[in-house]
Each structure stands twice: as structure tokens, then as C-alpha cells.
C-alpha positions as CSV (number, residue, x, y, z in Angstrom):
1,M,19.2,85.2,48.5
2,R,22.6,83.8,47.6
3,K,22.7,81.6,50.7
4,Y,19.2,80.1,50.6
5,F,17.9,80.5,47.0
6,F,20.9,80.6,44.6
7,S,23.4,78.6,46.7
8,S,25.8,76.1,45.2
9,D,26.2,74.4,48.6
10,H,25.1,70.8,48.1
11,K,23.4,70.8,51.5
12,V,21.2,73.8,50.6
13,I,20.4,72.3,47.2
14,G,19.3,69.1,48.9
15,L,17.0,71.0,51.2
16,Q,15.6,73.0,48.3
17,Y,14.7,69.7,46.5
18,Y,13.2,68.3,49.7
19,F,10.9,71.3,50.3
20,L,9.9,71.4,46.6
21,A,9.0,67.7,46.8
22,L,7.0,68.4,50.0
23,V,5.0,71.1,48.3
24,A,4.5,68.8,45.3
25,V,3.2,65.9,47.4
26,I,0.7,68.2,49.2
27,V,-0.6,69.4,45.8
28,S,-0.7,65.8,44.4
29,I,-2.5,64.4,47.5
30,T,-5.1,67.1,47.3
31,L,-5.8,66.2,43.7
32,S,-6.1,62.5,44.7
33,V,-8.6,63.4,47.5
34,L,-10.7,65.3,45.1
35,M,-10.6,62.4,42.6
36,R,-11.7,59.9,45.2
37,L,-14.6,62.1,46.4
38,R,-15.8,62.6,42.8
39,L,-15.7,58.9,42.1
40,T,-17.4,57.8,45.4
41,W,-20.0,60.6,45.6
42,P,-20.5,61.8,42.0
43,E,-23.6,63.8,42.8
44,S,-21.9,66.1,45.3
45,N,-21.7,69.8,44.7
46,W,-18.4,71.7,44.9
47,P,-19.2,75.4,45.5
48,L,-15.6,76.5,46.4
49,M,-13.9,74.5,43.6
50,S,-16.5,75.7,41.0
51,A,-15.7,79.3,42.0
52,I,-12.0,78.7,41.3
53,F,-12.5,76.6,38.1
54,P,-15.9,77.5,36.8
55,S,-15.4,75.7,33.5
56,A,-14.7,72.4,35.2
57,F,-18.2,72.2,36.8
58,N,-21.7,71.9,35.2
59,A,-24.7,74.1,35.9
60,S,-25.6,71.8,38.9
61,G,-22.2,72.4,40.5
62,Q,-21.0,68.8,39.8
63,M,-17.5,68.1,38.6
64,T,-17.2,67.2,35.0
65,P,-15.6,63.9,33.9
66,E,-13.1,66.0,31.9
67,F,-11.8,67.8,35.0
68,Y,-11.5,64.5,36.8
69,L,-9.2,63.3,34.0
70,S,-7.2,66.5,34.3
71,M,-6.7,65.9,38.0
72,M,-5.7,62.3,37.3
73,T,-3.1,63.5,34.7
74,M,-1.6,66.1,37.0
75,H,-1.7,63.9,40.1
76,G,0.3,61.2,38.2
77,T,2.7,63.7,36.7
78,I,3.5,65.5,39.9
79,M,3.9,62.3,42.0
80,V,6.1,60.5,39.5
81,F,8.4,63.4,38.5
82,F,8.3,65.9,41.3
83,V,8.0,63.6,44.3
84,L,9.2,60.1,43.6
85,T,12.0,61.1,41.3
86,I,13.5,64.1,43.2
87,A,12.9,63.4,46.9
88,P,14.8,60.0,47.2
89,Q,17.5,60.9,44.7
90,A,18.0,64.7,44.3
91,A,17.0,65.8,47.8
92,F,18.7,63.2,50.0
93,G,21.4,62.4,47.5
94,N,22.6,66.0,47.0
95,Y,22.7,66.5,50.8
96,F,24.3,63.3,52.0
97,L,26.3,61.8,49.1
98,P,29.4,64.1,49.7
99,L,29.1,63.5,53.4
100,Q,29.0,59.7,53.0
101,I,32.0,59.6,50.8
102,G,34.1,62.1,52.7
103,A,33.9,64.9,50.1
104,S,33.6,68.6,50.8
105,Q,31.2,69.3,47.9
106,M,29.7,67.7,44.8
107,A,31.9,67.4,41.7
108,Y,30.2,70.3,40.0
109,P,28.3,72.6,42.5
110,R,27.0,75.0,39.8
111,L,25.6,72.0,37.9
112,G,23.5,71.1,41.0
113,Q,22.3,74.6,41.4
114,T,21.3,74.8,37.7
115,S,19.5,71.4,38.0
116,F,17.4,72.6,40.9
117,G,16.6,75.9,39.1
118,L,15.3,74.0,36.0
119,T,13.3,71.6,38.2
120,F,11.6,74.5,40.0
121,L,10.8,76.1,36.7
122,A,9.4,72.8,35.4
123,F,7.1,72.5,38.4
124,F,6.0,76.1,38.2
125,L,5.1,75.7,34.5
126,L,3.2,72.5,35.2
127,I,1.0,74.1,37.9
128,T,0.2,77.0,35.5
129,A,-1.5,74.4,33.2
130,F,-4.5,74.5,35.6
131,F,-5.1,78.2,34.9
132,V,-4.6,78.5,31.2
133,T,-7.5,78.5,28.7
134,G,-8.9,75.0,28.5
135,G,-7.3,73.9,31.8
136,A,-4.9,71.1,32.4
137,P,-4.5,68.2,29.9
138,L,-6.6,65.1,30.3
139,S,-4.6,62.5,28.5
140,G,-3.1,60.9,31.6
141,W,0.5,61.1,32.9
142,T,1.5,58.7,30.0
143,A,0.1,61.3,27.4
144,Y,-0.9,58.6,24.9
145,P,-1.6,59.8,21.3
146,P,-3.7,60.4,19.4
147,L,-5.6,62.2,22.3
148,S,-2.4,64.1,23.3
149,A,-1.4,64.8,19.7
150,I,-4.6,66.6,18.6
151,S,-5.0,70.0,20.1
152,S,-8.7,70.1,19.3
153,A,-9.4,66.7,21.0
154,G,-10.9,68.2,24.2
155,P,-10.4,70.8,27.0
156,G,-6.8,71.0,28.1
157,Q,-5.5,69.5,25.0
158,A,-4.5,72.8,23.5
159,L,-2.3,75.0,25.6
160,G,-2.4,72.8,28.7
161,M,-0.9,69.9,26.8
162,D,1.9,72.1,25.3
163,I,2.8,73.3,28.8
164,W,2.9,69.7,30.0
165,L,5.3,68.7,27.3
166,I,7.6,71.8,27.9
167,S,7.5,71.1,31.7
168,V,8.5,67.4,31.2
169,G,11.2,68.4,28.8
170,I,12.8,70.9,31.2
171,F,12.5,68.4,34.1
172,S,14.3,65.8,32.0
173,I,17.2,68.1,31.2
174,A,17.5,68.9,35.0
175,A,17.5,65.1,35.8
176,I,20.3,64.5,33.2
177,L,22.5,67.3,34.7
178,N,21.9,65.9,38.2
179,S,22.8,62.4,37.1
180,I,26.1,63.6,35.6
181,N,26.9,65.3,38.8
182,F,26.2,62.2,40.9
183,I,28.2,59.9,38.8
184,L,31.3,62.1,38.7
185,T,31.1,62.8,42.4
186,I,31.1,59.2,43.3
187,L,33.9,58.4,40.8
188,T,36.2,61.3,41.6
189,K,35.4,62.7,45.0
190,R,35.8,59.7,47.4
191,A,37.9,60.2,50.4
192,N,41.5,58.8,50.5
193,G,41.6,55.0,50.6
194,M,37.8,54.5,49.9
195,K,37.2,51.8,47.4
196,L,34.0,51.5,45.5
197,M,33.1,48.3,47.3
198,W,33.4,50.2,50.6
199,L,30.6,52.6,49.7
200,P,27.5,52.6,51.9
201,L,24.7,50.9,50.0
202,T,22.9,54.3,49.9
203,C,25.6,55.6,47.6
204,W,25.2,52.5,45.4
205,G,21.5,53.2,45.2
206,W,22.1,56.8,44.1
207,L,24.8,55.7,41.6
208,A,22.6,53.1,40.0
209,T,19.7,55.6,39.8
210,A,21.9,58.2,38.2
211,M,23.0,55.7,35.5
212,I,19.4,54.9,34.7
213,S,18.5,58.6,34.6
214,L,21.3,59.4,32.2
215,L,20.1,56.8,29.7
216,A,16.3,57.1,30.2
217,F,15.6,60.8,30.2
218,P,17.1,61.6,26.8
219,V,14.6,59.2,25.3
220,L,11.7,61.0,27.0
221,I,13.1,64.3,25.7
222,A,13.1,63.0,22.2
223,A,9.6,61.6,22.5
224,A,8.3,64.9,23.9
225,L,9.9,66.9,21.1
226,M,8.3,64.6,18.5
227,L,4.9,64.9,20.1
228,F,5.2,68.7,20.3
229,F,6.2,68.7,16.6
230,D,3.1,66.7,15.8
231,R,0.9,69.1,17.6
232,R,2.4,72.4,16.3
233,M,4.4,71.7,13.2
234,G,2.3,69.2,11.3
235,T,4.7,66.2,11.5
236,D,3.5,62.6,11.4
237,F,5.3,60.8,14.2
238,F,2.3,59.6,16.2
239,V,-0.9,60.9,14.5
240,P,-2.6,58.1,12.5
241,G,-4.8,58.7,9.5
242,G,-8.6,58.6,9.4
243,L,-9.2,60.3,12.8
244,I,-12.5,61.9,13.3
245,V,-12.4,64.7,15.9
246,G,-15.5,66.8,16.6
247,G,-17.4,65.2,13.8
248,R,-14.8,66.2,11.2
249,L,-12.1,64.2,9.5
250,V,-8.7,65.6,10.4
251,D,-6.0,65.9,7.8
252,L,-4.6,62.5,6.7
253,H,-1.5,61.4,8.6
254,N,0.7,58.3,8.6
255,G,1.9,58.3,12.2
256,T,1.8,55.4,14.7
257,P,0.6,56.0,18.2
258,V,2.3,52.8,19.3
259,I,5.7,54.3,18.6
260,W,5.0,56.8,21.4
261,Q,4.3,53.9,23.8
262,H,7.6,52.3,22.9
263,L,9.5,55.5,23.5
264,F,7.6,56.5,26.6
265,W,7.9,53.1,28.3
266,F,11.5,52.7,27.5
267,F,11.8,55.7,29.9
268,G,8.7,54.8,31.9
269,H,9.7,51.4,33.3
270,P,13.2,52.4,34.3
271,E,11.5,55.4,36.0
272,V,10.0,52.9,38.4
273,Y,13.5,52.0,39.5
274,I,14.6,55.6,39.6
275,A,11.9,56.0,42.3
276,I,12.7,52.8,44.2
277,L,16.5,52.1,43.9
278,P,17.5,55.0,46.2
279,G,15.0,53.6,48.7
280,M,16.5,50.1,48.3
281,G,20.0,51.4,49.1
282,L,18.7,53.4,52.1
283,I,16.7,50.6,53.6
284,S,19.6,48.1,53.2
285,H,21.7,50.6,55.2
286,L,19.1,51.3,57.9
287,L,18.3,47.6,58.5
288,A,21.9,46.9,59.2
289,I,22.3,49.9,61.5
290,F,19.3,49.1,63.6
291,S,20.0,45.4,63.7
292,R,23.5,46.2,64.9
293,K,25.2,43.9,62.5
294,P,26.9,44.1,59.1
295,V,24.9,44.0,55.9
296,F,24.1,40.4,54.9
297,G,25.7,39.8,51.4
298,Y,27.0,43.3,50.7
299,R,28.4,42.5,47.3
300,T,25.3,40.6,46.3
301,M,23.3,43.7,47.3
302,V,25.5,45.8,45.0
303,Y,25.3,43.5,42.1
304,S,21.5,43.1,42.4
305,M,21.0,46.8,42.3
306,L,23.2,47.1,39.2
307,A,21.3,44.1,37.7
308,I,17.9,45.8,38.3
309,A,19.3,49.0,36.7
310,L,20.3,47.0,33.6
311,L,17.2,44.8,33.3
312,G,14.9,47.7,33.8
313,F,15.6,48.8,30.2
314,L,14.6,45.4,28.8
315,V,11.1,45.0,30.1
316,W,9.2,48.1,28.7
317,G,7.1,45.9,26.5
318,H,5.1,44.4,29.3
319,H,3.2,47.8,29.4
320,M,2.2,47.1,25.8
321,F,0.7,43.6,25.8
322,V,-2.7,45.1,24.9
323,T,-1.4,47.0,21.9
324,G,-1.3,44.1,19.6
325,I,2.5,43.5,19.6
326,S,3.8,40.2,18.3
327,P,3.1,37.2,20.5
328,Y,6.7,36.3,20.3
329,S,7.6,39.8,21.6
330,S,5.1,39.3,24.4
331,M,6.7,36.0,25.4
332,A,10.2,37.7,25.4
333,F,9.0,40.6,27.5
334,S,7.1,38.3,29.8
335,F,10.2,36.2,30.4
336,L,12.4,39.2,31.1
337,T,9.7,40.6,33.4
338,L,9.9,37.5,35.5
339,I,13.7,37.5,35.4
340,I,13.9,41.0,36.9
341,A,12.2,39.6,39.9
342,V,15.3,37.6,40.7
343,P,17.6,40.4,41.8
344,S,14.6,41.9,43.7
345,S,14.1,38.6,45.5
346,V,17.8,38.4,46.2
347,K,17.6,41.8,47.9
348,T,14.6,40.7,49.9
349,L,16.5,37.6,51.1
350,N,19.4,39.8,52.1
351,W,17.2,42.1,54.0
352,L,15.8,39.2,56.0
353,G,19.4,37.9,56.4
354,T,20.4,41.2,57.8
355,L,17.6,41.2,60.3
356,W,18.1,37.5,61.3
357,G,19.9,37.3,64.6
358,G,20.4,41.0,65.0
359,K,19.7,43.1,68.0
360,I,16.8,44.9,66.4
361,Q,16.0,48.4,67.6
362,L,12.4,49.4,66.7
363,T,13.1,53.1,66.2
364,T,10.9,55.2,63.9
365,P,13.4,54.9,60.9
366,M,13.5,51.1,61.5
367,L,9.7,50.8,61.5
368,Y,9.5,52.8,58.2
369,S,12.2,50.5,56.8
370,I,10.3,47.3,57.7
371,G,7.2,48.9,56.2
372,F,9.1,49.5,53.0
373,V,10.1,45.8,52.8
374,S,6.5,44.7,53.5
375,L,5.0,47.0,50.8
376,F,7.6,46.2,48.3
377,I,7.0,42.4,48.6
378,T,3.2,42.8,48.6
379,G,3.2,45.1,45.6
380,G,5.7,42.9,43.8
381,L,3.4,39.9,44.0
382,G,1.0,41.7,41.7
383,G,3.7,42.0,39.1
384,I,3.8,38.2,38.7
385,F,0.2,38.4,37.4
386,L,0.8,41.5,35.2
387,G,4.0,40.0,33.8
388,Q,1.9,37.2,32.1
389,S,0.5,38.6,28.8
390,S,-2.6,36.4,28.9
391,L,-3.5,37.7,32.4
392,D,-2.4,41.3,31.7
393,I,-4.8,41.6,28.7
394,Y,-7.7,41.3,31.2
395,L,-6.1,43.2,34.1
396,H,-4.2,45.9,32.3
397,D,-6.9,48.7,32.2
398,T,-8.3,47.9,35.6
399,Y,-7.8,49.0,39.2
400,F,-5.5,46.0,39.6
401,V,-2.7,47.9,38.0
402,V,-3.5,51.0,40.1
403,G,-3.2,49.1,43.3
404,H,0.0,47.3,42.1
405,F,2.1,50.4,41.2
406,H,0.9,52.4,44.1
407,L,2.1,49.7,46.4
408,I,5.4,48.8,44.8
409,M,6.4,52.2,43.5
410,G,4.5,54.9,45.2
411,S,4.0,53.8,48.8
412,S,7.3,52.0,49.1
413,A,9.2,55.1,47.9
414,I,7.2,57.3,50.2
415,F,8.1,55.0,53.2
416,A,11.7,55.3,52.2
417,I,11.4,59.1,52.3
418,F,9.8,58.9,55.7
419,A,12.6,56.6,56.9
420,A,15.3,58.9,55.5
421,T,13.7,62.0,57.1
422,A,13.5,60.5,60.5
423,F,17.0,59.0,60.3
424,W,18.9,62.1,59.0
425,F,16.8,64.8,60.7
426,P,19.3,65.0,63.6
427,K,22.2,65.4,61.2
428,V,20.5,68.3,59.4
429,V,19.0,70.1,62.4
430,G,20.8,68.9,65.5
431,R,17.5,67.8,67.0
432,Q,15.6,64.6,66.9
433,M,12.0,64.2,65.7
434,N,9.5,63.0,68.3
435,E,9.7,59.2,68.4
436,D,6.2,58.6,69.8
437,L,4.6,60.8,67.2
438,G,6.6,59.2,64.5
439,K,5.5,55.7,65.6
440,V,1.8,56.7,65.7
441,H,2.2,58.2,62.2
442,F,3.9,55.0,61.0
443,F,1.2,52.6,62.1
444,L,-1.7,54.8,60.9
445,T,0.0,55.2,57.5
446,F,1.0,51.6,57.2
447,V,-2.5,50.2,57.9
448,G,-4.0,53.0,55.8
449,V,-1.9,52.3,52.7
450,Y,-2.9,48.6,52.8
451,A,-6.6,49.5,53.4
452,I,-6.5,51.8,50.3
453,F,-4.5,49.8,47.7
454,L,-5.2,46.1,48.5
455,P,-8.9,46.4,47.8
456,M,-8.0,47.9,44.4
457,H,-6.6,44.5,43.3
458,F,-10.1,43.0,44.0
459,L,-11.7,45.8,42.1
460,G,-9.5,45.0,39.1
461,I,-10.2,41.3,39.2
462,A,-13.9,42.2,39.2
463,G,-13.3,44.2,36.0
464,N,-13.5,47.8,37.4
465,P,-11.9,50.0,34.7
466,R,-9.5,52.7,35.8
467,R,-9.7,56.3,34.6
468,Y,-13.5,56.3,35.0
469,A,-14.8,59.4,36.8
470,E,-18.1,57.6,37.7
471,I,-19.1,53.9,37.9
472,S,-22.7,54.3,39.1
473,E,-23.9,54.5,35.5
474,F,-22.8,50.9,34.8
475,L,-25.0,48.2,36.3
476,Y,-22.3,45.6,36.5
477,L,-20.1,47.9,38.5
478,N,-22.8,49.1,41.0
479,Q,-22.1,46.3,43.4
480,L,-18.5,47.5,43.7
481,Q,-19.5,50.9,45.0
482,P,-19.2,49.8,48.7
483,I,-15.5,48.9,48.1
484,H,-14.9,52.3,46.6
485,K,-16.5,53.9,49.7
486,F,-14.3,51.9,52.0
487,I,-11.2,52.9,50.0
488,T,-12.2,56.6,50.1
489,I,-12.8,56.5,53.9
490,A,-9.5,54.8,54.4
491,M,-7.9,57.4,52.2
492,L,-9.4,60.3,54.2
493,V,-8.1,58.8,57.5
494,T,-4.6,58.2,56.0
495,V,-4.3,61.6,54.4
496,N,-5.3,63.3,57.7
497,S,-2.7,61.2,59.6
498,Q,-0.1,62.8,57.4
499,L,-0.7,66.0,59.5
500,L,1.1,64.2,62.3
501,F,4.2,63.9,60.1
502,L,4.0,67.6,59.1
503,I,3.5,68.7,62.7
504,N,6.4,66.5,63.9
505,L,8.6,67.8,61.1
506,V,7.9,71.5,61.8
507,T,7.9,71.5,65.6
508,S,11.0,69.3,65.8
509,V,13.0,72.0,64.0
510,F,12.4,74.4,66.9
511,A,11.5,72.2,69.9
512,G,12.9,68.8,69.1
513,K,15.1,67.1,71.6
514,K,18.7,68.1,71.2
515,V,20.9,65.1,70.6
516,K,24.5,64.2,70.3
517,E,26.3,64.2,66.9
518,N,25.5,60.5,66.4
519,P,22.3,59.6,68.2
520,W,21.8,56.3,66.2
521,Q,25.4,55.1,66.8
522,A,25.7,54.8,63.1
523,T,29.1,54.1,61.5
524,T,29.2,56.0,58.2
525,L,31.2,59.2,57.6
526,E,28.3,61.7,57.8
527,W,28.0,61.0,61.5
528,S,31.7,61.8,62.2
529,T,31.2,65.5,61.8
530,S,29.1,68.0,63.7
531,S,25.3,68.4,63.3
532,P,24.5,70.4,61.3
533,P,27.7,69.9,59.2
534,P,30.1,72.8,58.8
535,P,30.3,74.6,55.4
536,N,33.1,72.3,54.2
537,N,31.5,69.2,55.7
538,F,34.5,68.1,57.7
539,E,36.8,70.1,59.9
540,G,40.3,70.2,58.7
541,E,41.5,67.5,56.3
542,P,39.0,65.0,54.7
543,P,38.6,61.8,56.7
544,N,40.6,58.7,56.3
545,V,38.4,55.7,55.8
546,C,40.9,53.3,57.2
547,R,39.6,53.4,60.7
548,G,36.8,50.8,60.8
549,A,34.1,53.4,60.0
550,Y,32.1,51.1,57.8
551,E,31.5,48.0,59.9
552,F,27.9,48.0,58.8
553,S,28.7,48.4,55.2
554,I,31.8,46.6,53.9
555,P,32.3,42.9,53.7
556,N,33.4,41.2,56.9
557,E,36.8,40.1,55.8
558,E,37.8,43.6,54.6
559,K,36.3,45.1,57.8
560,D,38.6,42.9,59.9
561,F,41.5,44.0,57.9
562,L,40.7,47.7,58.4
563,M,40.2,47.3,62.1
564,Q,43.7,45.8,62.3
565,I,45.1,48.8,60.4
566,D,43.3,51.2,62.8
């Protein structure tokens, strides 16, 4: 129990986070499948589901719109917090950050252990919301008031919403503790002679993400507390006056729901970069390794990641163009939204520069990395439209937004997770995942993701609202039903193709090809030790970085200097 469940070893904690994220993504994908089936074939009966959740189905066995909204709320919450936040940062970061900087452990091992314990508790509490009286909340993962602030506003808005707020609050505390540990580890635990500007770009991605988490999650905690007080203690932060709920006028209040949106999106937009920045650092690293050349513009890559982390806090208002904010504020947020595209474009240019002229090896991690770049660019193009307030007012509440953030945030981050799994699997297990199976999985997933989310942009342009459980009742949307069927079929194929990844992951642990300590011929410090690493990560004394170990990471002129020393 102490070794596998209550360990303070950063490697065990990293694996705990990884498997928690794996369970969470299976639950979340199951919810998305049920949502798509309900949306595409609304007349279908659900005998098994209705036996588990009888209150969520009508007398004919059809899923109620309220349960659809509950699944949407839980799908978004689980994916954003328990998959996209913890897998790229907490899972891979906890395992590989000390190894990459030549440390034997994280700065505060018990802090990492506590952080995982709180994260697990938050996930367990969130899942219980499905089984309490009234079921899970239906106010969306953004929990907009006044729906989320009134406990009598519908099923799931009583106890289920309270559980949601408590779970998010506990998760936020865990994320803050984890961020402190990451920052202090990078600043104080680097090997002798290692400068900050010699860090692998993966470490810079984890550092920038930790800085964002440390500043963003306290705001979410404050907002969740205020909303909880509105619900249970009669405060007036977000509940406006004159609300009629269930045919009755609720007590007069003087709150402002828009304040919640300001607080939530001050966290929510940096959260996008919490999910994507670790992937950016990893992909920058992998493109260099499998192109067999140094990173193109190392310092520019570092500064662009830090610029993204900073600018991410200045653009939350573009989520609020439809709330009636001042046109001058809309202009400012629109300008800042376009400005943040500059460091992202710089990174794209540097990725292409890294590939240009290299001896490209199309391994499975490299294919996932190229897929990440493709999805990030394609998804980012939608942001140009949504960054314009005049266009966003039309597109904001449509499937255009759903397609956009699933490409640039969801799918890109998932491809980074696939790339990291395939790349570091030999280091963790001492065996290699099946390359042929990995490549088949990549192509099926890559094509499937585009088949699912690109058509959503066209649905949005056609005016298809999101969050609707059924569109067949609207004459102007009936003609869009074939596109929904195409998306659902593509989704089913893509979801089933993920079984290839799971089969490859599980079977490779026991029957994977045994490989040498460094099968990819990588040059960072985690590959200079045995696979799996020993308890103290490195045999004997910590490594000395002055041996040319970072030829794919540090600037060329400093690399040449180190090689001369070596």
C-alpha cells in the first residue's frame, strides 16, 4: 500500500495521475457517445441506461433532455479538469521532470502525494453526483448563474451542483499544490551546471503551466465559494432580482451573473493553455529528436511559451462578447486575442524550421507530434473568427465553438498525450509499444478527429445551436441532420479505434519488445539512466550536464562550447 498507493516517489505519483486520467477519459468518452446517440437518434430506447438511471428516462424509455445536459456538464468537467489538466502536466511532469533536470526527487515529495490524494478525492466526489437525488448538474461545465445558483431550478441543481462545486474546489487546491512543487523543483533541484536556458523545452512547458495554475486556480476557488454561498447561505454575489422559478418569484436579490463569467473565464481561458502548453513543450522536443537536429530557435520557443502564459490572462473577455459588455472592452479583448496568436504562430514557424532539412524518422511518437501541429493550426484558424466580436455574436452559441475548442484544446492535447506515452513507454517499462499498431491507431484517430470536428464548424455557420438535446423539432435545422449522422458515425469509428491504443498499452507492458536503455537515441538526461529508472533516478552522484547531453535542446553556440569542455 505504501509503495503503490501512498508513495511519495515522483515516478509512482506520475503513474497514479496517468491511470486516473485514463479512467477519467474512458468515462468522459462514454458520456460523449451517449450524447451523440441521443442527438442523432432521439427516438431510441435505452433499456439498460433506464434501469441504472430510471429518473433520466421518460415512460417510453427515451432519454430526457435534462439528462442529456447532465451528461454534457459531466463530460466537459471530466475532460477539462481530470484529463487535459492532469495528464500532460501532473502525470508526465511528475514522472519525468526530476529525470530531465538530473534530480533524484521532486522538491517536496509529500506535497506531490497530497496533491494526488486530493485529485482522486475530487474525481470520486464528482462521479457520485450521478447517483445522488436529482442526479448530476445540468448547468454546463461553465456553471453559469442563475441556473447554477438556484437549487430549485431543475434536476441536479440541488445536491448534484453542490457536489460539483466541492469537487472543483478540492481539485483546484490540488492543482495549486502541484504547481508550487513544479516551480520549486525546477528552480532548486537542477543538476550541477545546468542553466535555465539549457532545460529541455518539455520542462519549460511544465514551468509555464505551473505558473498559470498558481495564478488561475485561486480565482476559481474564490468563484466556487461565492457561488456556494449564494446557493446555501443567501448571499447576493451572482443571483439577480426578479427571477421566476417554477412559476414563483424567488426572493429579491441584487447579484450579477456576469461577475461569475468574469471570474470563471479569468481562470477558464488560461486553462486552455494549462492543457496545451505541456504539449507544446513536448512536441518541440520530439520534433527535434526525430528530425535529428537541434531545436530551431530555442530561445524564441522559450519566450513564446512565457508570452502565451502571460497573454492568456488578458483575453478572458472574448468569451463574453455576447453578455453586453462595452464595445470598447470588446475591441480591447479582440485586439489582445489576435495578439496572442503571434507567439503561437512563432512556435509553428519554429516547428517547421526544426523539421526543415532534418533526417525525419516517422516513428509513432513523431506521427503523433505532426498530428498535434496539424490539429493546433487547424483549430487555431477558427479562433481568428471567434476573436472578432461582430462574428462571435453570431457564432458563439453554435457548434462552431464546439468544433474549435475540441480541435485546438481537446484533440491537440490528446495527441500530445499519445506522443508522450509512445515516447516514454520504454523508459517506464523497459519495453517498446508495438509500432505497427501505434501507426494504425494514429491514422484512424487523425482522420476520425477531423471527420468529427471539422463538420461542426459548418453546422455553426448554418446556425445550429449547441447544448440542444434534439434538433428534429426545429424545421430550419432538419436539413442539418445528415451532417450530425455523419459526425456520429465518424465518432463511433474513432472511439472504437481507441481500443487499439488500450490493447497496445496493456499488452506491451508484458509482451512488448525489450529495448535498450535509449531506443530513440535521445539526448536528454532521463535516457542516461536505466529503464525503468532506479529509486534515486541516477546511480551514484547526480549527472553533470557539461557533456554535450543537450544537443537537441540548447542553442548551437552553447552546445559547441559544452562539447569542447567534454
